[in-house]
N, C-alpha and C positions, 0 to 999 in steps of 0.2 A: 681332213677327216671330220665328221660331224659328231661333236661331243659336247657334254655339259661339264660343270665343275667336277673336278675329280682327277685321279691319275689313272691312265690306261697302261697296263703292263702287257705289251704285245710282243710275242715271240713265235717263231714258226719252225717246224721240224717235221720231216717225213720220218716216221718211226718204222724201222724195219728189223729190229732185233727181238729175239726170243729170250726169255729169262726163266730158268728153272726156279729162281728164288720167289717168283710171284705165285700166288695161289692159282690152281687150274681154273679155267673158265667153266661155268655151268654147262652141262651137256646140251642145253637148249639154245645156248648162245650161237649166233651166226647169222647169215643172211635172212633166214626165215624168222628170226626173233631179235631184231636190233635192240629192243627194250632190255633184254637180258644182258647185252653188251654194255648198255648204259649203266645198269645196276652194278655190273662187274667193275666198271671204271670207278664208280663212287666208292665201292667197297675197297678197291686197291688204293685209292687216294687217301681215304680216311685211315686205312691201316698204316700207310707210310707216314702220315702225320702223327699218328699215335706213337710210333716208334721214336719220333723226334720230340715227343711231349707237346705237340700242337693239338689244339681242340679240333674235333671233327667238323666237317662242313655239313650244313643242312641242305637238302635238295629243295630248290625253288622251282615251282611249276612254271612261272613266267620265263625264268632263265632257260629252263629245259626246252620250252617251245622255241625260243629264239635260237638256242644252240642247234636244235634239230633243223630249223629252217636254213641256217648257214651251212651245216653239214650237207644238206641236200643241194645247196647252190654249188658247193665245191665238187660234189660227186657228179653234178650235171655239167661241169666244165666252165663255170663262170670265171675260174682263175687261170684258164688257159692250159695247154698241154705242158707236161714236163719234158725238157730237152732230152733227158736220159732215156726214156722209154715211150714217150708219147702218151702216157696215161694222163688223165686230168690231174692238174696240180692242186696245191693248197695255197691259201692266202688268208689274210685277215679281213674281217668285215670292215666296211667303210666307217661304221659307227657302232660302238658297243653300247651306247646309251639309247639307241633307237628302240622303242617298244618297252623300255624299262619304266615301270610306274612307281617303283619303290623310291624312297628318299635315300638314294645311294650316296656314298662318299667316295668310293673307289671301285673301279671295275678292271677286270683282267680277262685275257683270253689265251687259251692254248689251242692250236689246231694241229691235226696229224692225219697221216694216212699210212696204212700198212696191211699186213695179212690178217691180223686179228688184234683183239684188244690188248692182249699181253705184250705183243710186239710194240704197239704204239706206246703203251704205258712205260715200258722199259726205256724207250727212246726219250720220253719226257723226263724220267728220273736221271738219265745220263746227260741231259742238257741243263746247263746252269740257269739259263733264262726261264725254261719251263719249270724247273725245280723251285725257283723263287716264287712263282705263282702257286705251285702246289703246296708249299710250306709256309706261305705268308700268313702269319697269325692274325693279321687284320681282317682277312676274308672270313666271312661267316656263312656264306651261302654259295651253292654251286648249281649249275645246270649243265647236263651232259646230253649231247645229241649224237646219234650214230646212224649213218646211212651207208648201205652197201651198194657199190656200183655194179653195173651189169657184168663187168669183167672180174668180179670177185674181190675187189679192194674195199677195205673199211675206211670210211671218212668220218672223222669225229671232230666236234667242237666242244670245248669246255669253257664255260663262262663262270667267272668268279665275281663275287660282289661283297663289299662291306656296306652295311646299312646303318644309317644314323640311328643312334640309340641302342644298338645291339652291342653286347659286351665284346670288347677286344682289348688285349693288354695295352696299357698306356705306353709301354716301351716298344710297341710293335715297330719293326724296322721299316723304313720307307724304301721300298725296292723299286724305285723308278728305273725303267730300262729304256734302251733305245726305242724310239717310236712312241714313247709315252708323251702325254700332253698335260701340261700343268694347267690348273684352273686359271681363268682370265684374271689379270691383275686388277685389284680393287681400284676404284676411283680415288685419286689423291684427296686427302682431307683438306677442307678449306682452311687456309691460314688466317690467323688473327693478327699477324704482323702488319704494322702500318705500311701502306703503299709508299713506294719511293716518290718523293716530290717530283712533279713534272718540271721539265726544263722551263726557265723563264722565257717569256715571249721575246723574240728577237726585235729590237727597236732600231730603226734606221737612224743614223746620226743626223742632227739638225743641219740644214743647209748653211753654208758660210754666210756671214753678214754681207748684205749688199751695200757697196760704197756708192753714195749718191754724189755725183759731180754737178755742181751748180753751173749752168751755162752762162757765158758772159752776157751782159745786158745788150739788148739790141739797140743800135743807134737810131734815134728819131731823125727823119729828114729835115725837119725845121731847125733842129739844133745844129745839125751839120752845116746848114746854110749860114747860120749866124757865125759859126767858127770860121768858115772859109772867108766870109766878108771881113772879119776882124783881122785875119792874117793878110788879106789883100791891102787893107788900109795901112798896116804896119810896114809893109814893104815899100811904100812911097817915100 
């Protein structure tokens, strides 16, 4: 997955439940006005956060555009068909950081598909992974995209972001989930410790001393003749 420094909280769920506890959708929401569905999602999310004492999320235009683009991809079939009914499935984007220009620290994504915004929202609230993204106090911004498919299904992408310098509680919980990616490990600091001494060079032992043998003197022919003559005279 293509990502920058930061933690990506990635969870998926097809939301199919209706909930009377959620506020009714605006009358104009639906296939003819997906923007009203997007606004309804933001309102329901911030309402749920307020009940838990968590600060509301601000709508980010750039995130909204990216969320709409990915919702359109899912509705168009980029995730493949669902085995259960053959409808186009849902999946996470290959990179949450692609197209993000803000100095972000943390990014997250929820994706869902269902009959309407309330059904999908209830599914998010009932899922522990989605709920962590919805309630994460570190996130300060959100972008919601909604696209209706030709067969009447709502596809939505919610992008969450923590931006450097924006207020977030210091004790915000790190809710890294499966599929998240940690920032690349920093390069190791240069050590000031002395280097280990290199091994001494290998020295071949000196060759053994050479024993010099003095050859016997060579007999001179003239001397040999004198000796033989003396021996011949003595034998008479």
